[in-house]
N, C-alpha and C positions, 0 to 999 in steps of 0.2 A: 260591613256587613252585606250578605249576599241575600237575595230574592228568598232563597229557600231557607236561609237561617231566620230571617225575620218572620216567615210563615210559621216554621218550627216554634220560634219563641212565642210568638202569639197564641198558637193552639195549646202549648203546654203550661203558660203562665198567665191563665185566666184572671188571676187577680193582680195583675201588675198594675201598680199605681203611675211609674214615670218611665218615660222611654226618650233617650236622645239618640237619634241617628242623624249625625252631621255630615256635612260636605256633600261629596258626590257618590256615597254608599249605594251600590245598586241594589239594596234593600228597599231603598224608599222609591218604591215603583207601585203601580195601581194594584198588582196581585198582593204585596206586602201590607199595604195600607188596608186593603179591603179585609183582608184577614185578621188585621188589628180591630177594624170595625166590628167584624163579626164576633170576635172571641174576647176582646179586652173591654168589657163592659165597666170596670172598674179604674181603667186609666184616666188619670186626672191630669198629668203633664205631659205634653208631647213636644218634642223638638225635631224637626225635619230638616234635611239637606236640600240641596236645590233642585233635585229631581222631580218632587212631588208634582203631581198633576190634579186638574179639579176632580177626576173620577175617584181617586183614592182619598182625597180630602172629603168629598162628598159622605164616603163610606164611614170614615172616621166621625165625622159630624152626626151622622145617623146613628151609630153603633155604640159609640163611647159615652154613654149617658152622665158618667160623672166629671167630664172634660171641663177643667177651669182654666188651664193656662195652655196656650197653643203658639208655638213659634213657627211662622213660616217665612221667616226672613231670607229674601235672596231667592224664594222658589219662582223663578221666572215663568213658569208654566201655570200658575195659579191665576186665576181670573174671576170675574164678577160671579161665576157661577159657584164656585166653591165658597166664595164670602156669604153669597145668598142662602146657601145650605147651613153655613156656620151659624148665620144670624137666626134661620128657621129653627134648627134642631138644637142648638147650644144657647139660645139667646138669654134663658134663665140662668144658665150656669156660669157662662164664660165670664173670667175676670181679666184675663190679660190674652192680648192675640198680638203678636208681630208680624206685621206686613212690609217691614222695610225692605225695598229692593224689589218688591212685587209690583212692577210697572205695569202689568195689565189690568191691574184692579184700579177702577175708577172711583172719582170722587163721590159719584152718586151711590155706589157701592158701600163706601165707607160711611156716608150719611144714613143709609138704611140699617148699617151695622149698628151704629150709635143709637138709632131709634128703637131696635129691636134687643139690644144688649143693655140693659139699665145698670148691671153691675161692672161693665166693662171699664177698665181703666185706660188713661190714654186714648187717642183718636180724639183730643179735645177740640180739635178745629172742625172735624165733621159734626161732633155733638153742637157746637157754638153755631154753625151753619144751620142746623136743625132747628135749635132754639130760635133762631132769627126767622126762620121760614114760619113757624107757627106763631111766633109772635105778629109777623106781619102778613100771614094768611097767603103765603107765594110758595112758588115750588111745589104746585099740587097739594099743599096741605091747608086744611081748613084752619082759620085764624082761632087759636087756642092759647090764650095767654098764661093759663094755668100749666099746660105742657111746656111752653116756653121757659117758664118761671123753673120748671122741674129741671129741664135739662141745663138751664144756666147754673142751678145750683150743683149738679153732679160736675160741672166743669170748675166752678169756683171752689168747691171743697178739693179740687186737685190742684189749686193755685194759679188757674188762668185768670189773669188780670182783667181783661176785657169783660169775661162772665162775672167776675165779682163787681165790677161797676154796674153791669146791667143788672145783676140780682139786687144790689143795693138800690137801684132807681125803681125795681119792681116793687120791692118793700116801702120805699119812700111813697111812691104813688098809688100803692094798693093795686098794682096792676098784675092780676094772676096769682095773687097772695093777698093775704089780709095786709092791709097797712100796719107798718111796724116801723117806726122812725129809729128805735133803737138798733133793731136788726140791719135797718139801711146803714145806720152811722157804721157797723160793726163791717159790712161789706165794703163800703167805701173806704175805710180806713185800710183794710186787706189789699185794695185795689191801688193804693196809693204808692 
């Protein structure tokens, strides 16, 4: 897909719900992505090839208000700037985000993403680190055991064993949640 064809598609298909532009397609450029962001407000799923950059991703994050699934796997030019825009503008709607092979995205950006995107699946390690930071009051976070338990729960529900164990401890001790030995036992069993 050329840049002109992506621009034409975005301008004519304003109710587009899903778009896959894979590989090194030249249409995955700032101009094409900015046009998608400006015209495709209903876009829910977007998979991009390797040429996407921060400027294009920021435009998509700002403009595509229905975006729930975004795959940026192997977009080598994507940095923390794009991830920050995604977290800021799509934090409440985003369910899936692929960042595999985006080597310029830092762990700190992934932690911020986990913090601002409560529905986001995956990125469990970053969310567990965030939970630990809240639980201990480190990493620039004020100590907040309730937030720690909430983030552990989000990870535990997705099968993260350490989070399941830590959530079990929280329920056993009443640390950030109401003490509940039955729930504690449930999460300890899941973690085993």
